[in-house]
N, C-alpha and C positions, 0 to 999 in steps of 0.2 A: 742607875741613879737618875732620879728625875727631880727637877726644880721648877716650881711654879710660883708666880706672884699674884696675890689677890689683894683687893682693896676692902678694908673693913672700916665701917663708920661707927662713931660713938666712943672711941678710945681717947682718953684725955690724960692718963697718968701711968706711972709705973705699975700700979695695981692692975690696970687694964691690960697692959702688956703681959703681965704674969698670968692673968686669967686666960687670955687667948692662947698663950704659949702652952699652958698646962693642958687645955682641952685638945689642942692640935697634936701635941706629942702623944696623946693617948690613942690616936689613930694608928692602925696597924701599918708598919713600914716606915713611919715618919722618923727621920734621923736628925732633923734640925729645923728650927723655926727662928726667923729673924724678923723683928718688927721695927718699922720706921714710924714712930709716933706722929711726927708732923704731917706726913703724907697719908698715913693709914695703910701703907704698903706692908703686906705680910708675905714673906717669902718662905715657902715650905719645901724642904728637901726630903725626899722619900726614896725608898728602894724601887718603887714603881709608881707610875702616875696614879694620882688619887682621883676618886670620883668627886666632882664638884658638890654633889649632894651631901657627901660625907663631910667635906670641909665646911659647907654651909651649916650643917647640923652642929658641928663642934663649935663654930663661931657663935651660933645662936644659943647654945648651951652656956657659953661664957657670958652671954648677955649683950652681945653686939650683933651688928648686921653686916653680912657679906654683900657689898654693893657692886663689886666687879670681880669677874673670874676670867682666867685665861680662856681663849677660844678653843 
């Protein structure tokens, strides 16, 4: 099990959370997504560590920008 927290900019409402969550849960191995709207923190739980490029692509597909990723 792997957990990583990313920062996503541009989210302002519940629809934003739903869009980001939907795209991230489509990534292989993702078992959970938690979004903290005020801070833009998105915590992703997955079976194995995810490639940052994959997370970035999913966030971009949802219409938002990944501004910070775990090192």
